[in-house]
C-alpha positions as CSV (number, residue, x, y, z in Angstrom):
1,X,0.0,0.0,0.0
2,X,2.8,2.4,0.8
3,X,4.0,2.3,-2.9
4,X,0.9,4.2,-4.0
5,X,1.5,7.6,-5.7
6,X,-1.4,10.1,-5.8
7,X,-2.8,11.2,-9.1
8,X,-2.3,14.9,-8.3
9,X,1.4,14.2,-7.8
10,X,1.8,12.4,-11.1
11,X,0.0,15.1,-13.0
12,X,1.9,17.9,-11.3
13,X,5.4,16.3,-11.9
14,X,4.8,15.6,-15.6
15,X,7.8,13.3,-15.4
16,X,7.7,10.2,-17.6
17,X,9.3,6.7,-18.0
18,X,9.1,5.5,-14.4
19,X,7.1,2.7,-12.7
20,X,4.1,3.7,-10.5
21,X,1.3,2.2,-8.5
22,X,-2.0,4.2,-8.6
23,X,-5.2,3.4,-6.8
24,X,-8.6,5.0,-7.1
25,X,-12.1,4.8,-8.5
26,X,-13.1,4.5,-12.1
27,X,-14.8,7.6,-13.4
28,X,-15.3,6.2,-17.0
29,X,-14.1,3.3,-19.1
30,X,-14.2,3.5,-22.9
31,X,-13.2,1.4,-25.9
32,X,-12.4,-1.4,-23.5
33,X,-9.0,0.2,-23.2
34,X,-9.0,3.7,-21.6
35,X,-9.8,4.1,-17.9
36,X,-10.3,7.6,-16.3
37,X,-9.1,7.0,-12.8
38,X,-9.6,9.4,-9.9
39,X,-8.3,9.1,-6.3
40,X,-9.8,12.2,-4.7
41,X,-6.5,14.1,-4.6
42,X,-7.6,16.3,-7.5
43,X,-10.6,16.7,-9.8
44,X,-8.4,15.7,-12.7
45,X,-8.3,12.0,-13.7
46,X,-5.3,10.1,-14.8
47,X,-5.8,8.0,-18.0
48,X,-4.9,4.4,-17.5
49,X,-4.3,2.5,-20.8
50,X,-4.9,-1.2,-20.9
51,X,-3.2,-3.8,-23.1
52,X,-6.3,-5.3,-24.5
53,X,-4.6,-8.7,-25.1
54,X,-3.7,-9.1,-21.5
55,X,-7.2,-8.4,-20.0
56,X,-9.7,-11.2,-19.7
57,X,-13.4,-10.8,-20.7
58,X,-14.4,-11.4,-17.0
59,X,-12.1,-8.6,-15.8
60,X,-13.4,-6.2,-18.5
61,X,-17.0,-6.7,-17.3
62,X,-16.0,-5.6,-13.8
63,X,-14.3,-2.3,-14.9
64,X,-17.4,-0.2,-14.2
65,X,-17.9,3.4,-13.1
66,X,-17.3,3.5,-9.3
67,X,-15.2,0.4,-9.0
68,X,-12.0,0.7,-6.9
69,X,-8.9,-0.6,-8.6
70,X,-5.1,-0.8,-8.2
71,X,-2.9,-0.4,-11.2
72,X,0.8,-1.1,-11.5
73,X,2.3,0.4,-14.6
74,X,4.6,2.9,-16.3
75,X,4.1,6.6,-16.6
76,X,4.5,7.5,-20.3
77,X,3.9,10.6,-22.4
78,X,0.2,10.8,-23.5
79,X,-0.8,11.1,-27.2
80,X,-4.3,12.1,-26.3
81,X,-5.7,15.6,-25.8
82,X,-6.1,17.1,-22.3
83,X,-3.3,15.3,-20.6
84,X,0.5,15.2,-20.9
85,X,1.1,11.9,-19.1
86,X,-0.8,8.6,-18.7
87,X,-0.2,5.3,-17.1
88,X,0.3,2.2,-19.2
89,X,-1.0,-0.7,-17.1
90,X,1.1,-3.8,-16.5
91,X,-1.0,-5.2,-13.7
92,X,-4.5,-4.4,-12.7
93,X,-6.4,-5.6,-9.6
94,X,-10.0,-4.8,-8.7
95,X,-10.3,-3.9,-5.1
96,X,-14.0,-3.3,-5.0
97,X,-16.7,-4.0,-7.5
98,X,-19.5,-1.5,-8.3
99,X,-22.8,-2.6,-9.7
100,X,-23.5,-0.2,-12.6
101,X,-27.3,-0.9,-12.4
102,X,-27.5,0.4,-8.8
103,X,-24.6,3.0,-8.6
104,X,-26.3,6.4,-8.5
105,X,-23.4,8.5,-9.8
106,X,-23.3,7.6,-13.5
107,X,-21.8,10.3,-15.8
108,X,-24.9,10.4,-18.0
109,X,-27.2,11.2,-15.0
110,X,-25.8,14.6,-13.9
111,X,-27.6,14.5,-10.5
112,X,-28.9,17.7,-9.0
113,X,-27.5,19.2,-5.8
114,X,-30.9,18.4,-4.1
115,X,-30.6,14.7,-5.0
116,X,-26.9,14.6,-3.9
117,X,-27.9,15.8,-0.5
118,X,-30.0,12.7,-0.2
119,X,-26.9,10.5,-0.9
120,X,-24.4,12.7,1.0
121,X,-22.4,9.6,1.8
122,X,-21.5,9.3,-1.9
123,X,-21.5,12.9,-3.1
124,X,-17.8,13.4,-2.2
125,X,-17.0,11.4,-5.3
126,X,-18.4,14.1,-7.6
127,X,-16.2,16.9,-9.0
128,X,-18.3,19.6,-7.3
129,X,-18.1,18.2,-3.8
130,X,-14.5,17.1,-4.3
131,X,-13.6,20.7,-4.9
132,X,-15.8,22.0,-2.0
133,X,-14.4,19.7,0.6
134,X,-10.7,20.1,-0.4
135,X,-11.3,23.8,-0.1
136,X,-13.0,23.3,3.3
137,X,-9.9,21.4,4.4
138,X,-7.6,24.2,3.2
139,X,-9.6,26.9,4.9
140,X,-9.6,24.9,8.2
141,X,-5.8,24.5,8.0
142,X,-5.5,28.2,7.2
143,X,-7.5,29.1,10.3
144,X,-5.0,27.2,12.6
145,X,-2.1,28.6,10.7
146,X,-3.2,32.2,11.1
147,X,-3.7,32.0,14.9
148,X,-0.7,29.8,15.5
149,X,1.7,32.2,13.8
150,X,0.3,35.0,16.0
151,X,0.9,33.1,19.3
152,X,-2.7,32.2,20.0
153,X,-3.5,29.2,22.2
154,X,-6.1,26.8,20.7
155,X,-8.6,26.1,23.5
156,X,-11.1,23.3,23.4
157,X,-14.3,24.6,25.0
158,X,-17.0,22.2,26.2
159,X,-19.7,20.8,23.8
160,X,-21.9,20.0,26.8
161,X,-22.6,23.1,28.9
162,X,-25.0,24.4,31.5
163,X,-24.9,28.0,30.1
164,X,-26.6,29.7,27.3
165,X,-24.0,32.2,26.0
166,X,-26.3,34.0,23.6
167,X,-29.4,34.1,25.9
168,X,-31.4,32.8,23.0
169,X,-32.8,29.7,24.6
170,X,-32.9,27.7,21.4
171,X,-30.8,24.8,22.6
172,X,-30.6,21.0,22.4
173,X,-31.0,19.5,25.8
174,X,-28.7,16.7,27.0
175,X,-29.9,14.1,29.4
176,X,-29.4,10.5,30.5
177,X,-33.0,10.2,31.6
178,X,-35.5,7.7,30.2
179,X,-37.5,10.4,28.4
180,X,-40.7,8.4,28.9
181,X,-40.3,8.3,32.7
182,X,-38.0,11.0,34.1
183,X,-37.8,11.6,37.8
184,X,-40.0,14.4,39.0
185,X,-39.9,16.8,42.0
186,X,-42.8,17.2,44.4
187,X,-44.2,20.0,42.3
188,X,-44.1,17.8,39.2
189,X,-41.1,19.4,37.5
190,X,-38.3,17.3,36.0
191,X,-35.7,16.7,38.7
192,X,-32.4,17.5,37.0
193,X,-30.6,16.9,40.3
194,X,-31.0,13.2,39.5
195,X,-29.6,13.6,35.9
196,X,-26.1,12.6,34.9
197,X,-24.5,16.0,35.5
198,X,-26.8,16.9,38.4
199,X,-28.3,19.8,36.6
200,X,-30.0,20.7,33.2
201,X,-27.4,20.7,30.4
202,X,-27.4,21.5,26.7
203,X,-25.3,21.3,23.6
204,X,-23.2,24.5,23.3
205,X,-24.3,27.5,21.2
206,X,-20.9,29.2,21.6
207,X,-17.6,28.7,23.3
208,X,-17.2,32.4,23.9
209,X,-17.8,32.6,27.6
210,X,-15.3,29.8,28.3
211,X,-13.0,31.4,25.8
212,X,-13.0,34.6,27.8
213,X,-11.7,32.6,30.8
214,X,-8.8,31.4,28.7
215,X,-8.0,34.9,27.4
216,X,-7.8,36.2,31.0
217,X,-4.8,33.8,31.5
218,X,-3.2,33.2,28.1
219,X,-3.8,36.6,26.6
220,X,-4.9,35.4,23.1
221,X,-6.9,32.2,22.5
222,X,-9.2,30.8,19.8
223,X,-11.8,28.0,19.7
224,X,-12.7,26.1,16.6
225,X,-15.4,23.5,17.1
226,X,-19.0,22.4,16.6
227,X,-21.9,24.5,17.9
228,X,-25.6,23.8,17.9
229,X,-28.8,25.8,17.6
230,X,-32.3,24.3,17.9
231,X,-33.7,26.9,15.6
232,X,-36.4,25.6,13.4
233,X,-35.1,27.4,10.3
234,X,-35.4,25.6,7.0
235,X,-33.4,28.0,4.9
236,X,-30.3,27.9,2.7
237,X,-28.3,29.8,5.4
238,X,-29.1,27.9,8.6
239,X,-27.8,24.6,10.1
240,X,-28.6,23.0,13.4
241,X,-25.0,21.8,13.8
242,X,-22.2,24.0,12.4
243,X,-18.6,25.0,13.2
244,X,-17.6,28.2,14.9
245,X,-14.2,30.0,15.0
246,X,-14.1,32.2,18.1
247,X,-10.9,34.1,19.1
248,X,-10.8,36.1,22.4
249,X,-8.0,38.6,23.1
250,X,-7.1,40.3,26.3
251,X,-6.0,43.9,26.1
252,X,-7.9,44.4,22.9
253,X,-10.5,47.2,22.2
254,X,-13.1,47.3,19.4
255,X,-10.6,48.8,16.9
256,X,-8.0,46.0,17.6
257,X,-10.8,43.5,17.2
258,X,-11.9,44.8,13.8
259,X,-8.3,44.9,12.6
260,X,-7.7,41.3,13.6
261,X,-11.0,40.1,12.0
262,X,-10.2,41.8,8.7
263,X,-6.6,40.4,8.6
264,X,-7.9,37.0,9.5
265,X,-10.5,36.8,6.7
266,X,-8.0,38.1,4.2
267,X,-5.4,35.6,5.3
268,X,-7.6,32.5,5.0
269,X,-9.1,33.5,1.7
270,X,-5.6,34.3,0.4
271,X,-4.4,30.9,1.5
272,X,-7.2,29.2,-0.5
273,X,-6.5,31.3,-3.6
274,X,-2.8,30.3,-3.4
275,X,-3.2,26.6,-2.6
276,X,-6.5,25.6,-4.3
277,X,-6.4,27.4,-7.6
278,X,-7.5,24.3,-9.6
279,X,-10.6,23.7,-7.3
280,X,-11.5,27.4,-7.3
281,X,-11.3,27.6,-11.1
282,X,-13.6,24.5,-11.4
283,X,-16.1,26.1,-9.0
284,X,-15.8,29.5,-10.7
285,X,-16.8,27.9,-14.0
286,X,-19.6,26.0,-12.4
287,X,-20.9,29.3,-10.8
288,X,-20.6,31.1,-14.2
289,X,-22.8,28.5,-15.8
290,X,-25.3,28.7,-13.0
291,X,-25.4,32.5,-13.3
292,X,-26.4,32.3,-16.9
293,X,-29.7,30.6,-15.9
294,X,-30.7,33.6,-13.8
295,X,-32.4,36.8,-14.9
296,X,-29.9,39.6,-15.9
297,X,-30.7,41.7,-12.8
298,X,-30.0,38.8,-10.4
299,X,-26.6,37.9,-11.8
300,X,-23.5,38.7,-9.9
301,X,-21.3,41.4,-11.2
302,X,-18.1,39.5,-10.4
303,X,-16.9,35.9,-11.0
304,X,-15.9,33.8,-8.0
305,X,-12.2,34.3,-8.1
306,X,-12.6,38.0,-8.9
307,X,-14.9,38.3,-5.9
308,X,-12.3,36.7,-3.6
309,X,-9.5,38.9,-4.9
310,X,-11.8,41.9,-4.4
311,X,-12.0,41.1,-0.7
312,X,-8.3,40.8,-0.5
313,X,-7.5,44.0,-2.3
314,X,-10.0,46.3,-0.6
315,X,-10.1,47.9,2.8
316,X,-13.4,47.0,4.5
317,X,-15.8,49.9,4.8
318,X,-16.3,50.9,8.5
319,X,-19.4,52.8,9.7
320,X,-21.7,52.9,12.7
321,X,-25.1,51.3,13.0
322,X,-26.6,54.8,13.2
323,X,-25.0,55.8,9.9
324,X,-26.2,52.5,8.3
325,X,-29.8,53.2,9.5
326,X,-29.7,56.6,7.8
327,X,-28.5,55.1,4.5
328,X,-31.1,52.4,4.6
329,X,-34.0,54.7,5.6
330,X,-33.2,56.9,2.5
331,X,-32.5,54.0,0.2
332,X,-34.7,53.3,-2.9
333,X,-35.8,49.8,-1.8
334,X,-37.0,51.2,1.6
335,X,-38.8,54.3,0.1
336,X,-40.4,52.1,-2.6
337,X,-41.3,49.5,0.0
338,X,-39.2,46.7,-1.7
339,X,-37.6,45.6,1.5
340,X,-39.6,42.8,3.3
341,X,-38.7,44.5,6.6
342,X,-39.0,48.3,6.2
343,X,-36.5,50.5,8.1
344,X,-38.6,53.1,10.0
345,X,-36.8,53.9,13.2
346,X,-33.4,53.7,14.9
347,X,-33.2,50.5,16.9
348,X,-34.4,48.1,14.2
349,X,-32.6,44.7,14.0
350,X,-31.0,44.6,10.6
351,X,-32.0,41.7,8.4
352,X,-30.0,39.9,5.7
353,X,-31.6,42.1,2.9
354,X,-30.4,45.3,4.6
355,X,-26.9,43.9,5.2
356,X,-26.6,42.8,1.6
357,X,-27.9,46.2,0.3
358,X,-25.2,48.0,2.1
359,X,-22.5,45.6,0.8
360,X,-23.7,44.9,-2.7
361,X,-25.5,48.0,-3.8
362,X,-24.4,51.0,-1.7
363,X,-20.7,50.5,-0.8
364,X,-19.8,47.6,-3.2
365,X,-17.3,46.3,-0.7
366,X,-17.3,44.3,2.6
367,X,-18.7,46.4,5.4
368,X,-18.0,46.5,9.2
369,X,-20.9,47.9,11.2
370,X,-20.2,49.1,14.8
371,X,-22.0,50.5,17.8
372,X,-25.3,48.7,17.7
373,X,-28.2,49.5,20.0
374,X,-27.8,47.9,23.4
375,X,-31.3,46.5,23.3
376,X,-30.7,44.1,20.4
377,X,-27.3,42.8,21.5
378,X,-26.0,40.3,24.1
379,X,-25.4,41.1,27.8
380,X,-21.6,40.8,27.7
381,X,-21.0,43.6,25.2
382,X,-19.3,46.8,26.5
383,X,-21.6,49.7,26.8
384,X,-20.8,53.0,25.2
385,X,-21.0,56.3,27.2
386,X,-24.2,57.3,25.4
387,X,-26.0,54.6,27.4
388,X,-27.8,53.4,24.2
389,X,-25.2,51.5,22.2
390,X,-22.6,48.9,22.7
391,X,-19.1,48.3,21.2
392,X,-20.3,45.6,18.9
393,X,-19.1,44.9,15.3
394,X,-20.5,42.8,12.5
395,X,-18.7,42.1,9.2
396,X,-21.0,41.9,6.2
397,X,-20.1,40.1,3.0
398,X,-21.7,40.1,-0.5
399,X,-24.1,37.2,-1.1
400,X,-24.2,36.3,2.6
401,X,-24.8,39.2,4.9
402,X,-23.3,38.8,8.3
403,X,-20.2,36.6,8.3
404,X,-18.6,37.8,11.6
405,X,-20.1,39.0,14.8
406,X,-18.0,40.4,17.7
407,X,-17.6,43.0,20.3
408,X,-15.4,44.5,23.0
409,X,-16.6,42.7,26.2
410,X,-17.8,44.5,29.3
411,X,-15.0,44.2,31.8
412,X,-16.6,46.3,34.5
413,X,-18.1,44.0,37.1
414,X,-20.9,46.3,38.3
415,X,-22.0,47.2,34.8
416,X,-22.0,43.6,33.7
417,X,-24.1,42.4,36.7
418,X,-26.6,45.3,36.2
419,X,-27.0,44.3,32.5
420,X,-27.5,40.7,33.4
421,X,-30.2,41.6,35.9
422,X,-31.9,43.8,33.3
423,X,-32.0,40.8,31.0
424,X,-33.1,38.4,33.8
425,X,-30.0,36.2,33.5
426,X,-29.0,34.0,36.5
427,X,-26.2,36.0,38.1
428,X,-25.5,33.4,40.8
429,X,-25.1,30.6,38.3
430,X,-22.7,32.7,36.2
431,X,-20.4,33.5,39.2
432,X,-17.6,31.5,37.4
433,X,-17.8,33.9,34.5
434,X,-18.0,37.0,36.7
435,X,-14.8,35.9,38.5
436,X,-12.8,37.2,35.5
437,X,-14.2,40.7,36.4
438,X,-13.5,40.3,40.1
439,X,-9.9,39.0,39.9
440,X,-7.7,41.1,37.6
441,X,-10.2,42.3,35.1
442,X,-8.9,43.8,31.8
443,X,-10.2,45.2,28.6
444,X,-10.8,42.3,26.1
445,X,-12.6,41.6,22.9
446,X,-13.4,38.8,20.5
447,X,-15.5,37.7,17.6
448,X,-17.2,34.6,16.1
449,X,-17.2,33.4,12.5
450,X,-19.5,30.7,11.3
451,X,-17.1,28.4,9.3
452,X,-19.7,27.2,6.9
453,X,-20.6,30.8,6.0
454,X,-16.9,31.3,5.1
455,X,-16.8,28.1,3.0
456,X,-20.1,29.2,1.3
457,X,-18.5,32.5,0.3
458,X,-15.2,31.0,-0.9
459,X,-16.8,28.2,-2.9
460,X,-19.6,30.3,-4.4
461,X,-22.3,27.7,-3.4
462,X,-25.8,28.9,-2.8
463,X,-26.9,26.5,0.0
464,X,-25.1,26.0,3.3
465,X,-26.1,22.3,3.3
466,X,-23.6,21.8,0.4
467,X,-20.5,23.0,2.3
468,X,-20.7,20.7,5.4
469,X,-20.2,16.9,4.9
470,X,-23.4,15.7,6.6
471,X,-25.9,18.6,7.2
472,X,-28.1,18.6,10.3
473,X,-31.3,20.5,9.7
474,X,-34.9,20.3,10.9
475,X,-36.3,16.8,10.3
476,X,-32.9,15.7,8.9
477,X,-30.2,13.7,10.7
478,X,-29.2,11.1,8.1
479,X,-25.9,9.3,8.0
């Protein structure tokens, strides 16, 4: 097995006249002689040429699309179009047969993305999903690379937690109880003291609060792990299980936070452009063909790679929520009542349509909005001196809307407790969190980035379910 050489390596090297062992899955077999072999290392296939005289009829019947094979042979110059090298087979072994009558990924079928979601266990073998998930891997690596080079500590925050960091309440509960017969208190409530952890617990919605604890010791930390929202949203932008990147930095203010977030996004996108050119070019072509099917007014003004380079080469526009509200109130879609949610007064919670208008129509570049109303933001955000706004920031991207949400955190103990009481949050239960404000408090800030939203932007896909291997959505937990 260790002799195997990956297809990507053979095609990149373009060397000839040397022995090689390749293994992979048959994409096509024509004229009883030419196999297009793919091993997942690249979307490009290597052509394997059979000596027809040395292949038995029984073996030929088993060379079907999807079958796994091992080929020992010689790399030689190719006479065919589209490739410079090919493998002349000397020995061929079938590792796994594939019934062509039942295999759903035949070239002639061209299955839709909707159908491929139903067979997510096989969709990795298509070119589209091969490109997407190689890019997802590169982006994940780039995340760790960025923070590691800046001396951040990678902190694993808990997946099972007793806190609701967002105060949203839309959480998946964790229990070891027999759900048909849980123990009850005298008043008829479920007695969580008898549960595995001795209290009610949930799957985490964010690692931020625990991340703040780490930042108050290490200075700079980041988390990168799964998070869960029991939000009944069947949209192309929502998942019940997704991955979050959440850095927390001591001695940072809002300006530092914005600078880091912008540098971070540009770094990981730049890494993908540099290291996944082939996959991006494939997805760019796919997106261009998809755009042709849309009405002219709905088509993107930029191609995929052009859009990514645009993010790299432009400073993000920075403005306050108040300035954004003025722009939106006076915008054509608002005045002509084209927005689904009309902007009438200061204090409105911006929707995706408003965010995208600012990015795509008004400024035509990524936007960072700051200083949101206190009433629509979380309890932990630092309050401004005006008493109405907090030092929050959201980064808005074309095609997506919000991709990053963050803030400077409230480091003042009294102000934080007062805000928690105003929002009816359990101060006593959060004493562990408040200890960071009691013992050596310091200014600090952080942000969260939904990883799938980033992958969605970089791949140009339209549905978030297509950029995570096995999507978890309402009424769907297959595989």
